N, C-alpha and C positions, 0 to 999 in steps of 0.2 A: 504494500500500500504506500510506503514511503516513496518508492520509485514513481508511482503514478502521481503522488502529491507533488513531488519535485518537478516532474514533467509538466503538470498542469499549471503550476505556479509560473513557469517560464513561458507558457502558452505554446508548447511544442506538441506536435502530433507524434504518434508512435513512429511514423515513418521518419520524421525529422530526428528523433532521438536515436533511432537505429542508424541513420546516416552519420550522425555526430559521434556515436560510440563505436561504430564499426561492427555492431551486432546486427543480427537479422530481426526483422519486424516480428517474426514468430517468437523469437527469444524474448523480446520485450513484452509481447502479449502474455507469454507463459509466466514471466516474472511478476507482471502486474496482477495476474490471477492467483498468485500465491505460491508458485513453484520456487524452490530454493535455487538461487543463481549460483553458478560456479565461481571460483576465485577469479578467473579471467574476466568474466562478465562483470563481477563486482568492481574489479580494478578499472575497467573501461567506463562503467557508470560513475564511479567515484571521480574519475578524471573529468568527465563531462560536466558533472554537477558541482565540481570543485568542493567536495566534502571528503571527510576521512572515510576510509573503507569500513572502519569499525562502526561508524554511524549507520552505514547501509546494512551491515550485518545484523546489528541489534535493533535497528529501527524499523524493521519490516512489519510491525503490527499495526493494526488500525488504531491503536491507542495513541499514535503520534498525530492523529487527526482530532481536531476539536469536535464537539458534538454538532456544532453548526455545519462544519465542513462535511461531516458524515451524512447529515441530513440532506445537504445540497447534492452531494455525490449520489445518494440513493434516489433523489428526485430526478436528477439527470438520467440515471440508469433506467428509471421507469419511463421517462419520456422517450428514450432511445428504444425501449421495448415496444412502446406504442407505435412508433414510426415503423419499426420492423414489421409489426403486425399489420399495419396499414398497407405497406408495400406488398406483403404476401397476399393480402386480400385483393388488392387491385390486380395483381398478376394472375392469380388463380381464377378470379371471377371473369377477367377478360378472356382467359383461355377457355373457360367453360362456355362463354357466349360464342366463341368461335366454333367450338365443337358442336354446340347446340345448333348453330346456323348451318353447319355442314351436314349433320346427321338428320335433324328433324326441324327444318325451317318453319314448318306449319305450327309448331307449338313451342313457345318460349319457356322451357322448363328451367333454364338457368337462373330465372328470377328467384326461385325458391331458395337455393343455397345462398344467393346474394342477400336476400332478406334475412335469413337465419343467421348467417355469419355477420351480416351488417349490424344486427342487434347486439351481438357479442362485442363487436368492434366499437360500437357506440358506447356501451357500458364501460369498456376498457378506457376509452378516451375521456369519459366523464370522471372516472376515478383518477386517471393519471393527472388530469388538469384540475383536479379537486373541485369540479363543478358539483358533483354528487359523490361525496366520499363516505360511503357507508362503513367501510372498515379502515378508517384513517388512523392517525396517530393517537387521537383521544380514545378510540375504541381499543387499540392495541394496549395503551397504558392501563386502561381499566381492566382488561383481561389479565395482564401481567400482575397487577395489584391483587386482583381477585384470587388468582392461582397461588400467589405467594402467601396470602392470608389463609387460604385453605390448607396449604402445606404447613404453615406455622401452627395452625390450630390443631393439626393432627399430631404434632410432635410433643 
């Protein structure tokens, strides 16, 4: 997580970091997802970020991020997930309409998966952009507090 934080603080993409460090984009992705980097990778990253290698070795936990940074990161991750979902929806529905028009142009059946998946996509978007947040941070906090209280009362 520290690698990602340092990269984002500098406004670099994974491609830019890979170019600057001499590592592959795939290696950067693996490290940012939690894989343990090798000594050569750590040396290259430490040089690029101008930090001590020990800081990178021991600073790989998400605890190096403030609560606000973690929340922003999670929100951006959710937005990215929504846009990936949207792109998949458009591509698959377009393909279904093409198949529909080739196979049975007299009956437009592709509208049914479009509507069904569209409802799910709409709900995903409403939750992602916090228009309708049924299971948001408040709900999560209440559930955690409830379960902790239940656990403590049993002990």
